[in-house]
NUVEX-551764 format. One record per residue: x negated, y negated, z of N, C-alpha, C, O in turn; residue in one letter. Coordinates in steps of 0.05 Angstrom, whole numbers, padded with zeros to 5 digits. Layout:
(pt (X Y Z) (X Y Z) (X Y Z) (X Y Z) A)
...
***
This chain:
(pt (00000 00158 -00922) (00016 00149 -00899) (00006 00162 -00874) (00003 00149 -00853) X)
(pt (00000 00189 -00875) (-00010 00203 -00852) (-00036 00192 -00843) (-00042 00190 -00819) X)
(pt (-00053 00184 -00863) (-00079 00173 -00856) (-00076 00147 -00841) (-00090 00141 -00822) X)
(pt (-00056 00130 -00850) (-00051 00105 -00836) (-00042 00109 -00808) (-00049 00094 -00790) X)
(pt (-00025 00129 -00804) (-00015 00135 -00777) (-00038 00143 -00759) (-00039 00134 -00736) X)
(pt (-00056 00160 -00769) (-00079 00168 -00753) (-00097 00144 -00746) (-00106 00141 -00723) X)
(pt (-00101 00127 -00765) (-00117 00103 -00760) (-00104 00085 -00739) (-00117 00076 -00721) X)
(pt (-00078 00081 -00742) (-00063 00065 -00722) (-00065 00077 -00694) (-00069 00063 -00675) X)
(pt (-00063 00104 -00693) (-00065 00118 -00667) (-00091 00113 -00654) (-00093 00106 -00630) X)
(pt (-00113 00116 -00669) (-00140 00112 -00657) (-00145 00083 -00650) (-00160 00077 -00632) X)
(pt (-00134 00065 -00666) (-00137 00036 -00659) (-00124 00031 -00632) (-00135 00016 -00616) X)
(pt (-00100 00042 -00628) (-00085 00039 -00603) (-00102 00050 -00580) (-00104 00038 -00558) X)
(pt (-00113 00074 -00584) (-00129 00087 -00563) (-00153 00070 -00556) (-00159 00065 -00532) X)
(pt (-00167 00060 -00576) (-00191 00044 -00571) (-00184 00018 -00557) (-00198 00009 -00538) X)
(pt (-00162 00005 -00566) (-00153 -00020 -00553) (-00146 -00016 -00524) (-00152 -00032 -00507) X)
(pt (-00132 00007 -00519) (-00125 00013 -00491) (-00150 00017 -00474) (-00151 00008 -00451) X)
(pt (-00170 00031 -00485) (-00195 00036 -00470) (-00209 00010 -00465) (-00219 00005 -00443) X)
(pt (-00210 -00008 -00485) (-00223 -00034 -00482) (-00208 -00051 -00461) (-00221 -00065 -00445) X)
(pt (-00182 -00050 -00462) (-00166 -00065 -00442) (-00172 -00055 -00414) (-00174 -00072 -00395) X)
(pt (-00174 -00029 -00410) (-00180 -00018 -00384) (-00207 -00027 -00374) (-00211 -00034 -00351) X)
(pt (-00227 -00026 -00393) (-00254 -00035 -00385) (-00254 -00064 -00377) (-00268 -00072 -00358) X)
(pt (-00239 -00080 -00392) (-00237 -00109 -00385) (-00225 -00113 -00358) (-00234 -00130 -00343) X)
(pt (-00203 -00098 -00352) (-00190 -00101 -00326) (-00209 -00092 -00304) (-00209 -00105 -00283) X)
(pt (-00224 -00071 -00308) (-00243 -00062 -00288) (-00264 -00083 -00283) (-00273 -00088 -00260) X)
(pt (-00274 -00095 -00305) (-00294 -00116 -00303) (-00283 -00139 -00287) (-00296 -00150 -00269) X)
(pt (-00258 -00148 -00293) (-00246 -00170 -00280) (-00242 -00165 -00250) (-00246 -00183 -00233) X)
(pt (-00235 -00141 -00243) (-00231 -00133 -00215) (-00256 -00137 -00199) (-00255 -00148 -00177) X)
(pt (-00279 -00129 -00210) (-00304 -00131 -00196) (-00317 -00159 -00197) (-00339 -00163 -00188) X)
(pt (-00302 -00178 -00208) (-00311 -00206 -00206) (-00303 -00219 -00179) (-00314 -00240 -00171) X)
(pt (-00285 -00206 -00165) (-00276 -00214 -00138) (-00268 -00243 -00137) (-00276 -00259 -00120) X)
(pt (-00250 -00250 -00156) (-00238 -00277 -00155) (-00214 -00279 -00137) (-00205 -00300 -00130) X)
(pt (-00203 -00255 -00131) (-00180 -00255 -00113) (-00180 -00229 -00097) (-00194 -00209 -00104) X)
(pt (-00165 -00229 -00075) (-00163 -00205 -00058) (-00150 -00182 -00072) (-00131 -00187 -00088) X)
(pt (-00159 -00158 -00067) (-00147 -00135 -00079) (-00126 -00122 -00060) (-00131 -00120 -00036) X)
(pt (-00103 -00115 -00071) (-00082 -00103 -00055) (-00083 -00072 -00057) (-00082 -00061 -00079) X)
(pt (-00084 -00059 -00034) (-00086 -00030 -00033) (-00061 -00019 -00021) (-00053 -00026 00001) X)
(pt (-00047 -00002 -00036) (-00023 00012 -00026) (-00031 00039 -00014) (-00046 00054 -00026) X)
(pt (-00022 00044 00010) (-00027 00069 00024) (-00002 00085 00026) (00018 00076 00038) X)
(pt (-00002 00109 00014) (00022 00126 00014) (00017 00151 00030) (00002 00168 00021) X)
(pt (00029 00154 00054) (00025 00179 00070) (00040 00202 00058) (00061 00199 00046) X)
(pt (00028 00226 00061) (00040 00251 00051) (00036 00273 00072) (00014 00276 00083) X)
(pt (00058 00287 00078) (00057 00310 00097) (00050 00335 00081) (00067 00348 00069) X)
(pt (00024 00341 00080) (00015 00363 00063) (00025 00390 00073) (00033 00407 00058) X)
(pt (00024 00394 00100) (00032 00420 00111) (00062 00423 00116) (00072 00445 00120) X)
(pt (00076 00400 00115) (00105 00402 00119) (00113 00409 00147) (00135 00420 00151) X)
(pt (00096 00403 00167) (00102 00411 00194) (00113 00387 00210) (00109 00364 00203) X)
(pt (00128 00392 00232) (00139 00371 00248) (00117 00354 00261) (00121 00330 00265) X)
(pt (00094 00366 00266) (00072 00350 00278) (00064 00328 00259) (00060 00305 00268) X)
(pt (00061 00334 00234) (00052 00314 00215) (00075 00294 00210) (00070 00270 00206) X)
(pt (00100 00304 00210) (00123 00286 00207) (00123 00265 00228) (00127 00241 00223) X)
(pt (00119 00274 00253) (00119 00255 00276) (00096 00235 00273) (00099 00211 00279) X)
(pt (00073 00244 00265) (00050 00227 00262) (00055 00205 00241) (00050 00182 00245) X)
(pt (00065 00214 00218) (00070 00195 00196) (00091 00174 00205) (00089 00150 00198) X)
(pt (00112 00184 00219) (00132 00165 00228) (00121 00144 00247) (00131 00122 00249) X)
(pt (00100 00152 00262) (00088 00134 00282) (00069 00113 00269) (00062 00094 00282) X)
(pt (00062 00117 00244) (00042 00099 00231) (00054 00071 00228) (00077 00067 00222) X)
(pt (00037 00051 00233) (00045 00023 00230) (00023 00009 00213) (00000 00017 00213) X)
(pt (00031 -00012 00198) (00011 -00027 00182) (-00014 -00035 00197) (-00036 -00034 00186) X)
(pt (-00011 -00042 00223) (-00034 -00051 00238) (-00054 -00029 00244) (-00077 -00034 00251) X)
(pt (-00046 -00004 00240) (-00064 00018 00244) (-00087 00017 00223) (-00108 00029 00228) X)
(pt (-00082 00003 00201) (-00102 00003 00180) (-00116 -00024 00177) (-00133 -00029 00160) X)
(pt (-00110 -00042 00196) (-00122 -00069 00195) (-00152 -00068 00200) (-00167 -00084 00189) X)
(pt (-00161 -00047 00214) (-00190 -00045 00219) (-00206 -00041 00193) (-00229 -00049 00192) X)
(pt (-00193 -00029 00173) (-00206 -00026 00147) (-00209 -00052 00133) (-00231 -00058 00122) X)
(pt (-00188 -00068 00133) (-00190 -00095 00121) (-00211 -00112 00135) (-00226 -00127 00122) X)
(pt (-00212 -00110 00162) (-00231 -00125 00177) (-00260 -00116 00171) (-00278 -00133 00170) X)
(pt (-00264 -00091 00166) (-00290 -00080 00159) (-00299 -00093 00133) (-00322 -00102 00131) X)
(pt (-00282 -00094 00113) (-00289 -00106 00087) (-00295 -00136 00090) (-00313 -00146 00077) X)
(pt (-00279 -00149 00106) (-00284 -00178 00111) (-00311 -00182 00124) (-00326 -00200 00116) X)
(pt (-00317 -00166 00144) (-00343 -00168 00158) (-00366 -00164 00139) (-00385 -00179 00139) X)
(pt (-00365 -00143 00123) (-00387 -00137 00105) (-00389 -00157 00082) (-00411 -00163 00073) X)
(pt (-00366 -00167 00073) (-00366 -00187 00051) (-00381 -00212 00060) (-00395 -00225 00044) X)
(pt (-00379 -00220 00085) (-00392 -00244 00095) (-00423 -00241 00093) (-00437 -00260 00087) X)
(pt (-00433 -00217 00097) (-00461 -00212 00095) (-00472 -00218 00067) (-00495 -00227 00063) X)
(pt (-00455 -00214 00047) (-00463 -00218 00019) (-00452 -00244 00008) (-00453 -00249 -00016) X)
(pt (-00442 -00261 00026) (-00432 -00288 00019) (-00411 -00287 -00004) (-00411 -00304 -00022) X)
(pt (-00394 -00267 -00002) (-00372 -00265 -00021) (-00352 -00288 -00016) (-00345 -00293 00007) X)
(pt (-00343 -00302 -00037) (-00326 -00325 -00033) (-00297 -00318 -00027) (-00278 -00331 -00037) X)
(pt (-00293 -00297 -00012) (-00266 -00288 -00004) (-00267 -00280 00026) (-00284 -00264 00033) X)
(pt (-00250 -00292 00042) (-00250 -00285 00070) (-00238 -00258 00075) (-00243 -00245 00095) X)
(pt (-00220 -00249 00056) (-00207 -00224 00059) (-00206 -00210 00032) (-00186 -00212 00017) X)
(pt (-00227 -00196 00024) (-00229 -00184 -00002) (-00209 -00161 -00006) (-00201 -00155 -00029) X)
(pt (-00202 -00148 00015) (-00184 -00125 00014) (-00160 -00128 00033) (-00164 -00135 00056) X)
(pt (-00136 -00125 00022) (-00112 -00124 00039) (-00098 -00098 00035) (-00095 -00088 00012) X)
(pt (-00090 -00085 00057) (-00078 -00059 00056) (-00049 -00060 00064) (-00041 -00074 00082) X)
(pt (-00032 -00045 00049) (-00004 -00045 00054) (00006 -00016 00056) (00002 00000 00038) X)
(pt (00019 -00010 00079) (00029 00017 00083) (00055 00020 00068) (00075 00006 00074) X)
(pt (00056 00038 00049) (00079 00044 00033) (00096 00066 00046) (00089 00077 00066) X)
(pt (00118 00072 00033) (00135 00094 00043) (00122 00121 00039) (00104 00124 00022) X)
(pt (00131 00141 00054) (00121 00168 00051) (00127 00179 00023) (00149 00175 00013) X)
(pt (00108 00193 00012) (00112 00207 -00014) (00116 00236 -00007) (00102 00248 00010) X)
(pt (00135 00249 -00021) (00141 00277 -00015) (00130 00296 -00036) (00136 00320 -00034) X)
(pt (00114 00287 -00054) (00100 00304 -00073) (00070 00302 -00068) (00061 00280 -00060) X)
(pt (00056 00323 -00073) (00027 00324 -00068) (00013 00320 -00094) (00019 00335 -00114) X)
(pt (-00006 00301 -00096) (-00020 00297 -00121) (-00037 00322 -00128) (-00045 00336 -00110) X)
(pt (-00042 00327 -00154) (-00057 00350 -00162) (-00085 00351 -00149) (-00099 00331 -00148) X)
(pt (-00092 00375 -00141) (-00119 00379 -00129) (-00140 00379 -00150) (-00136 00390 -00172) X)
(pt (-00164 00368 -00144) (-00185 00369 -00164) (-00196 00397 -00168) (-00193 00414 -00150) X)
(pt (-00209 00403 -00191) (-00221 00429 -00195) (-00244 00433 -00177) (-00254 00415 -00164) X)
(pt (-00254 00458 -00176) (-00278 00464 -00160) (-00301 00447 -00168) (-00303 00437 -00190) X)
(pt (-00320 00444 -00149) (-00344 00427 -00154) (-00358 00435 -00180) (-00368 00418 -00194) X)
(pt (-00360 00461 -00185) (-00374 00470 -00209) (-00354 00475 -00232) (-00360 00491 -00250) X)
(pt (-00331 00462 -00232) (-00312 00465 -00253) (-00321 00455 -00280) (-00339 00438 -00281) X)
(pt (-00309 00464 -00301) (-00316 00456 -00328) (-00307 00427 -00332) (-00289 00417 -00320) X)
(pt (-00322 00414 -00350) (-00316 00386 -00356) (-00287 00382 -00366) (-00274 00363 -00358) X)
(pt (-00277 00401 -00382) (-00250 00398 -00392) (-00230 00399 -00369) (-00210 00385 -00369) X)
(pt (-00235 00417 -00349) (-00218 00419 -00326) (-00217 00392 -00310) (-00196 00383 -00301) X)
(pt (-00240 00380 -00308) (-00242 00354 -00294) (-00227 00332 -00309) (-00212 00316 -00297) X)
(pt (-00230 00332 -00335) (-00216 00312 -00351) (-00186 00316 -00349) (-00171 00296 -00346) X)
(pt (-00177 00341 -00351) (-00148 00346 -00349) (-00137 00339 -00322) (-00115 00327 -00320) X)
(pt (-00152 00345 -00301) (-00143 00337 -00274) (-00142 00307 -00271) (-00122 00296 -00260) X)
(pt (-00162 00293 -00282) (-00162 00264 -00280) (-00137 00252 -00294) (-00124 00234 -00283) X)
(pt (-00130 00263 -00317) (-00106 00254 -00331) (-00080 00260 -00315) (-00062 00243 -00313) X)
(pt (-00079 00284 -00303) (-00056 00292 -00287) (-00053 00274 -00263) (-00031 00266 -00255) X)
(pt (-00076 00268 -00250) (-00075 00251 -00226) (-00066 00223 -00233) (-00050 00211 -00218) X)
(pt (-00076 00212 -00255) (-00068 00185 -00263) (-00039 00185 -00271) (-00025 00165 -00266) X)
(pt (-00029 00206 -00283) (00000 00208 -00289) (00016 00209 -00263) (00037 00196 -00262) X)
(pt (00006 00224 -00244) (00020 00225 -00218) (00021 00197 -00206) (00042 00189 -00195) X)
(pt (-00002 00183 -00207) (-00002 00156 -00195) (00017 00137 -00209) (00030 00120 -00196) X)
(pt (00020 00140 -00235) (00039 00123 -00250) (00068 00129 -00241) (00084 00110 -00240) X)
(pt (00074 00154 -00235) (00101 00161 -00227) (00107 00159 -00198) (00130 00163 -00189) X)
(pt (00086 00154 -00181) (00090 00153 -00152) (00077 00127 -00141) (00055 00129 -00130) X)
(pt (00090 00105 -00145) (00079 00080 -00135) (00102 00062 -00125) (00108 00041 -00137) X)
(pt (00115 00070 -00103) (00137 00054 -00092) (00127 00026 -00085) (00104 00022 -00080) X)
(pt (00146 00007 -00085) (00140 -00021 -00079) (00129 -00024 -00050) (00138 -00010 -00032) X)
(pt (00109 -00041 -00048) (00098 -00048 -00021) (00101 -00078 -00016) (00090 -00088 00004) X)
(pt (00114 -00092 -00034) (00118 -00121 -00030) (00097 -00138 -00043) (00099 -00162 -00041) X)
(pt (00077 -00125 -00055) (00056 -00140 -00069) (00048 -00125 -00094) (00052 -00101 -00096) X)
(pt (00037 -00139 -00114) (00026 -00125 -00137) (00004 -00106 -00128) (-00013 -00114 -00111) X)
(pt (00003 -00082 -00138) (-00016 -00062 -00129) (-00040 -00061 -00147) (-00038 -00058 -00172) X)
(pt (-00064 -00063 -00135) (-00089 -00059 -00150) (-00100 -00031 -00147) (-00112 -00020 -00166) X)
(pt (-00097 -00020 -00123) (-00108 00007 -00117) (-00087 00023 -00102) (-00073 00013 -00085) X)
(pt (-00085 00049 -00109) (-00066 00067 -00095) (-00082 00089 -00082) (-00098 00103 -00095) X)
(pt (-00078 00092 -00056) (-00091 00114 -00041) (-00068 00132 -00029) (-00051 00122 -00015) X)
(pt (-00069 00157 -00036) (-00050 00177 -00025) (-00063 00190 -00001) (-00083 00205 -00004) X)
(pt (-00052 00186 00022) (-00063 00196 00047) (-00051 00223 00054) (-00028 00224 00062) X)
(pt (-00066 00244 00049) (-00056 00271 00053) (-00062 00279 00082) (-00084 00287 00089) X)
(pt (-00041 00278 00098) (-00045 00284 00127) (-00040 00314 00132) (-00021 00326 00122) X)
(pt (-00059 00326 00147) (-00059 00354 00153) (-00054 00359 00183) (-00062 00343 00200) X)
(pt (-00041 00381 00189) (-00036 00389 00217) (-00061 00399 00229) (-00072 00419 00220) X)
(pt (-00072 00385 00250) (-00097 00395 00263) (-00095 00422 00275) (-00115 00435 00279) X)
(pt (-00070 00431 00280) (-00067 00458 00291) (-00070 00480 00270) (-00074 00503 00276) X)
(pt (-00070 00472 00245) (-00073 00491 00223) (-00100 00490 00209) (-00107 00508 00194) X)
(pt (-00114 00468 00213) (-00140 00464 00199) (-00162 00456 00218) (-00158 00439 00236) X)
(pt (-00185 00468 00215) (-00209 00459 00230) (-00226 00441 00213) (-00238 00422 00223) X)
(pt (-00225 00446 00187) (-00241 00429 00168) (-00223 00423 00144) (-00205 00439 00137) X)
(pt (-00228 00400 00132) (-00212 00392 00108) (-00231 00391 00084) (-00255 00386 00086) X)
(pt (-00218 00395 00061) (-00233 00392 00036) (-00241 00363 00031) (-00230 00345 00043) X)
(pt (-00261 00360 00014) (-00270 00333 00008) (-00248 00317 -00005) (-00232 00327 -00021) X)
(pt (-00247 00291 00001) (-00228 00273 -00012) (-00240 00265 -00039) (-00263 00269 -00045) X)
(pt (-00222 00254 -00056) (-00230 00247 -00083) (-00217 00221 -00092) (-00194 00216 -00085) X)
(pt (-00232 00205 -00106) (-00220 00180 -00117) (-00232 00174 -00144) (-00254 00182 -00150) X)
(pt (-00217 00160 -00160) (-00225 00153 -00188) (-00225 00123 -00191) (-00206 00109 -00183) X)
(pt (-00246 00112 -00204) (-00245 00084 -00209) (-00229 00078 -00234) (-00218 00056 -00237) X)
(pt (-00226 00097 -00252) (-00207 00094 -00275) (-00179 00100 -00265) (-00173 00122 -00257) X)
(pt (-00163 00079 -00264) (-00136 00082 -00253) (-00135 00073 -00224) (-00114 00067 -00213) X)
(pt (-00159 00071 -00211) (-00162 00061 -00184) (-00142 00075 -00165) (-00125 00063 -00153) X)
(pt (-00145 00102 -00163) (-00129 00118 -00146) (-00146 00137 -00130) (-00168 00145 -00139) X)
(pt (-00136 00145 -00106) (-00151 00163 -00089) (-00133 00183 -00076) (-00110 00178 -00071) X)
(pt (-00145 00206 -00070) (-00131 00228 -00057) (-00148 00234 -00032) (-00169 00245 -00033) X)
(pt (-00137 00226 -00008) (-00153 00225 00016) (-00143 00245 00037) (-00120 00243 00046) X)
(pt (-00160 00265 00044) (-00152 00285 00063) (-00158 00276 00092) (-00181 00268 00098) X)
(pt (-00138 00276 00109) (-00141 00265 00136) (-00127 00283 00156) (-00109 00299 00149) X)
(pt (-00135 00281 00181) (-00121 00295 00203) (-00099 00278 00214) (-00103 00254 00219) X)
(pt (-00076 00290 00219) (-00053 00276 00231) (-00055 00277 00261) (-00041 00292 00275) X)
(pt (-00074 00261 00272) (-00079 00261 00301) (-00089 00234 00309) (-00106 00222 00296) X)
(pt (-00078 00223 00331) (-00086 00197 00340) (-00115 00194 00346) (-00127 00173 00342) X)
(pt (-00127 00216 00357) (-00155 00215 00364) (-00173 00213 00339) (-00197 00207 00341) X)
(pt (-00162 00217 00315) (-00177 00216 00290) (-00173 00189 00275) (-00184 00186 00253) X)
(pt (-00159 00170 00287) (-00154 00145 00274) (-00181 00132 00264) (-00182 00123 00241) X)
(pt (-00200 00131 00282) (-00225 00117 00275) (-00241 00131 00252) (-00250 00117 00234) X)
(pt (-00243 00157 00254) (-00257 00172 00233) (-00241 00172 00207) (-00252 00172 00185) X)
(pt (-00214 00173 00209) (-00197 00171 00186) (-00203 00145 00171) (-00204 00144 00146) X)
(pt (-00207 00123 00186) (-00212 00097 00174) (-00238 00097 00159) (-00240 00084 00137) X)
(pt (-00258 00111 00169) (-00284 00113 00154) (-00280 00127 00128) (-00290 00118 00107) X)
(pt (-00264 00149 00128) (-00259 00164 00103) (-00243 00147 00083) (-00249 00147 00059) X)
(pt (-00223 00133 00093) (-00207 00116 00075) (-00224 00095 00062) (-00223 00089 00038) X)
(pt (-00241 00082 00079) (-00259 00061 00068) (-00278 00072 00047) (-00283 00059 00027) X)
(pt (-00289 00096 00052) (-00307 00109 00033) (-00293 00114 00006) (-00304 00107 -00015) X)
(pt (-00269 00126 00007) (-00254 00132 -00018) (-00245 00106 -00032) (-00244 00105 -00056) X)
(pt (-00238 00086 -00017) (-00230 00061 -00029) (-00253 00050 -00045) (-00249 00039 -00067) X)
(pt (-00277 00052 -00035) (-00300 00042 -00049) (-00306 00058 -00075) (-00316 00047 -00094) X)
(pt (-00299 00084 -00075) (-00302 00099 -00099) (-00284 00088 -00121) (-00292 00088 -00145) X)
(pt (-00260 00078 -00114) (-00243 00066 -00135) (-00255 00041 -00146) (-00246 00031 -00167) X)
(pt (-00275 00030 -00133) (-00288 00005 -00142) (-00315 00011 -00154) (-00332 -00007 -00156) X)
(pt (-00320 00036 -00161) (-00344 00045 -00176) (-00368 00051 -00158) (-00390 00055 -00168) X)
(pt (-00364 00051 -00131) (-00386 00059 -00114) (-00391 00089 -00116) (-00372 00105 -00118) X)
(pt (-00416 00097 -00114) (-00424 00125 -00117) (-00431 00137 -00089) (-00438 00122 -00071) X)
(pt (-00428 00163 -00087) (-00437 00177 -00063) (-00467 00174 -00059) (-00482 00173 -00078) X)
(pt (-00475 00172 -00033) (-00503 00168 -00028) (-00513 00189 -00007) (-00527 00183 00012) X)
(pt (-00503 00214 -00012) (-00513 00236 00004) (-00519 00260 -00014) (-00508 00261 -00036) X)
(pt (-00535 00278 -00004) (-00543 00302 -00019) (-00519 00321 -00020) (-00509 00329 00002) X)
(pt (-00509 00328 -00043) (-00485 00345 -00045) (-00490 00373 -00034) (-00471 00386 -00025) X)
(pt (-00515 00382 -00033) (-00520 00409 -00023) (-00524 00410 00007) (-00518 00431 00019) X)
(pt (-00532 00388 00019) (-00537 00388 00048) (-00518 00369 00063) (-00516 00371 00088) X)
(pt (-00506 00351 00049) (-00489 00329 00059) (-00505 00309 00075) (-00494 00291 00089) X)
(pt (-00532 00310 00074) (-00549 00291 00088) (-00552 00265 00072) (-00553 00266 00047) X)
(pt (-00553 00242 00085) (-00556 00217 00070) (-00582 00217 00053) (-00603 00227 00062) X)
(pt (-00580 00206 00029) (-00604 00204 00012) (-00620 00179 00021) (-00609 00158 00027) X)
(pt (-00646 00183 00020) (-00664 00161 00027) (-00674 00148 00001) (-00683 00163 -00017) X)
(pt (-00675 00122 -00001) (-00667 00102 00019) (-00638 00092 00016) (-00627 00079 00034) X)
(pt (-00625 00099 -00007) (-00599 00086 -00013) (-00577 00094 00006) (-00557 00080 00009) X)
(pt (-00580 00117 00019) (-00559 00127 00037) (-00564 00119 00066) (-00551 00129 00085) X)
(pt (-00584 00102 00071) (-00591 00093 00098) (-00582 00064 00102) (-00586 00047 00085) X)
(pt (-00570 00060 00125) (-00562 00032 00132) (-00587 00015 00138) (-00586 -00009 00132) X)
(pt (-00608 00027 00149) (-00632 00012 00156) (-00656 00027 00145) (-00672 00038 00161) X)
(pt (-00660 00027 00119) (-00682 00042 00107) (-00710 00033 00114) (-00729 00047 00110) X)
(pt (-00712 00008 00124) (-00739 -00003 00131) (-00743 -00005 00161) (-00762 -00018 00170) X)
(pt (-00726 00008 00177) (-00729 00007 00206) (-00755 00022 00214) (-00763 00041 00202) X)
(pt (-00767 00011 00235) (-00791 00024 00247) (-00787 00026 00277) (-00785 00006 00291) X)
(pt (-00785 00050 00288) (-00786 00076 00274) (-00761 00080 00257) (-00740 00068 00263) X)
(pt (-00763 00098 00238) (-00740 00103 00219) (-00718 00118 00233) (-00694 00114 00227) X)
(pt (-00726 00136 00252) (-00705 00152 00266) (-00707 00148 00296) (-00728 00142 00307) X)
(pt (-00683 00151 00309) (-00657 00155 00297) (-00645 00128 00287) (-00651 00107 00299) X)
(pt (-00629 00130 00266) (-00615 00106 00257) (-00591 00101 00275) (-00581 00119 00289) X)
(pt (-00582 00076 00276) (-00559 00069 00293) (-00533 00065 00277) (-00512 00064 00288) X)
(pt (-00536 00063 00250) (-00513 00057 00234) (-00513 00076 00210) (-00533 00089 00203) X)
(pt (-00489 00078 00197) (-00486 00094 00173) (-00481 00077 00149) (-00466 00057 00151) X)
(pt (-00491 00084 00126) (-00483 00071 00100) (-00457 00084 00093) (-00454 00108 00093) X)
(pt (-00437 00068 00086) (-00410 00078 00082) (-00407 00099 00061) (-00391 00117 00064) X)
(pt (-00424 00099 00040) (-00422 00119 00020) (-00438 00144 00026) (-00439 00162 00010) X)
(pt (-00451 00144 00049) (-00464 00168 00059) (-00447 00180 00081) (-00445 00204 00084) X)
(pt (-00436 00162 00098) (-00417 00170 00119) (-00429 00182 00144) (-00415 00188 00163) X)
(pt (-00455 00185 00144) (-00469 00197 00167) (-00492 00179 00177) (-00504 00164 00161) X)
(pt (-00497 00181 00203) (-00519 00166 00215) (-00543 00185 00217) (-00542 00204 00233) X)
(pt (-00565 00180 00202) (-00588 00197 00203) (-00601 00197 00231) (-00606 00176 00243) X)
(pt (-00606 00221 00241) (-00620 00224 00267) (-00649 00233 00264) (-00667 00223 00278) X)
(pt (-00653 00251 00245) (-00680 00260 00237) (-00679 00265 00207) (-00659 00259 00194) X)
(pt (-00701 00274 00195) (-00701 00280 00167) (-00681 00302 00160) (-00672 00304 00137) X)
(pt (-00675 00319 00179) (-00658 00342 00174) (-00632 00342 00190) (-00618 00362 00191) X)
(pt (-00626 00320 00202) (-00602 00319 00219) (-00588 00292 00218) (-00601 00271 00218) X)
(pt (-00562 00293 00216) (-00546 00268 00215) (-00519 00274 00228) (-00509 00296 00225) X)
(pt (-00508 00254 00241) (-00482 00257 00254) (-00461 00240 00239) (-00468 00219 00227) X)
(pt (-00436 00248 00240) (-00415 00233 00227) (-00411 00206 00241) (-00414 00204 00265) X)
(pt (-00406 00186 00225) (-00400 00160 00236) (-00374 00162 00252) (-00354 00173 00242) X)
(pt (-00373 00151 00276) (-00350 00153 00293) (-00328 00133 00286) (-00304 00138 00291) X)
(pt (-00336 00111 00275) (-00317 00090 00268) (-00329 00071 00249) (-00353 00072 00243) X)
(pt (-00313 00052 00238) (-00324 00032 00219) (-00342 00012 00234) (-00356 -00004 00222) X)
(pt (-00341 00013 00261) (-00358 -00005 00276) (-00388 00002 00274) (-00405 -00014 00280) X)
(pt (-00394 00027 00265) (-00422 00035 00261) (-00427 00042 00232) (-00443 00060 00226) X)
(pt (-00413 00028 00214) (-00416 00033 00185) (-00422 00006 00171) (-00410 -00015 00179) X)
(pt (-00439 00007 00151) (-00444 -00017 00135) (-00442 -00011 00106) (-00443 00012 00097) X)
(pt (-00439 -00032 00090) (-00441 -00030 00061) (-00469 -00039 00053) (-00475 -00062 00055) X)
(pt (-00486 -00020 00045) (-00513 -00026 00039) (-00516 -00040 00012) (-00497 -00042 -00003) X)
(pt (-00540 -00050 00006) (-00544 -00065 -00018) (-00539 -00049 -00043) (-00527 -00060 -00062) X)
(pt (-00547 -00024 -00046) (-00540 -00009 -00070) (-00510 -00007 -00075) (-00501 -00010 -00098) X)
(pt (-00495 -00002 -00054) (-00466 -00001 -00057) (-00454 -00029 -00064) (-00437 -00031 -00081) X)
(pt (-00465 -00049 -00050) (-00455 -00076 -00056) (-00460 -00084 -00085) (-00444 -00098 -00097) X)
(pt (-00482 -00075 -00096) (-00488 -00080 -00124) (-00468 -00066 -00142) (-00459 -00077 -00162) X)
(pt (-00462 -00041 -00135) (-00444 -00025 -00152) (-00416 -00038 -00153) (-00402 -00036 -00173) X)
(pt (-00407 -00050 -00131) (-00380 -00060 -00130) (-00378 -00090 -00137) (-00357 -00103 -00135) X)
(pt (-00401 -00101 -00146) (-00401 -00129 -00155) (-00405 -00150 -00134) (-00400 -00173 -00139) X)
(pt (-00414 -00142 -00110) (-00420 -00161 -00089) (-00448 -00173 -00091) (-00454 -00193 -00079) X)
(pt (-00465 -00159 -00106) (-00493 -00168 -00112) (-00497 -00167 -00142) (-00488 -00148 -00155) X)
(pt (-00512 -00185 -00152) (-00518 -00185 -00181) (-00547 -00176 -00185) (-00556 -00174 -00208) X)
***
């Protein structure tokens, strides 16, 4: 009897894994627009961040949807609006932080499970079926000069996005949100983890430009505009960001 229970358990696990793989495959077929829920969180618990979150409106994130529509046209995707974003209510719990970059594999697996469990328990209604959940962790700019890297998982399609609660950061926040959103769709980083410089050629928006430097645009999964072989500046807005061919291939826009 115990043996049968064990067999049944592993059959359920395998079927669940296969179902998730099938769902991920279907998502990247791009037969319909994907709905993204955005949940703001006041990480510092300060009045500054409270006021900022209260001021947020759905139209503040429309530039991200427009970016995806613009880039999709380049790849002749049969969807005029592949991504739709919906601003959800504020969440008052903070999702678990990922382990250190050099953390053990077991720590990463446990964190992934905890994060996905958090996502299951924190998904208020946004008026549409949710395909992707992004938790926007807003920080008080008076308390932080730099923020930790954001993180997103394609399994579970959830992201933990560190942002500044400041109007002047709207445009750069949009770049970061777009980057993490693409991670949930299986896009990989295209910058050197040790230097943060874009990798050539996959991290360049214009890898065949002559002269090669300075570049005028950034590949979204690199996030920076190369100026020389050893220097790159942050993209100021999604207006100077593109989805390059390697990224388009990873998310199913190119075969």
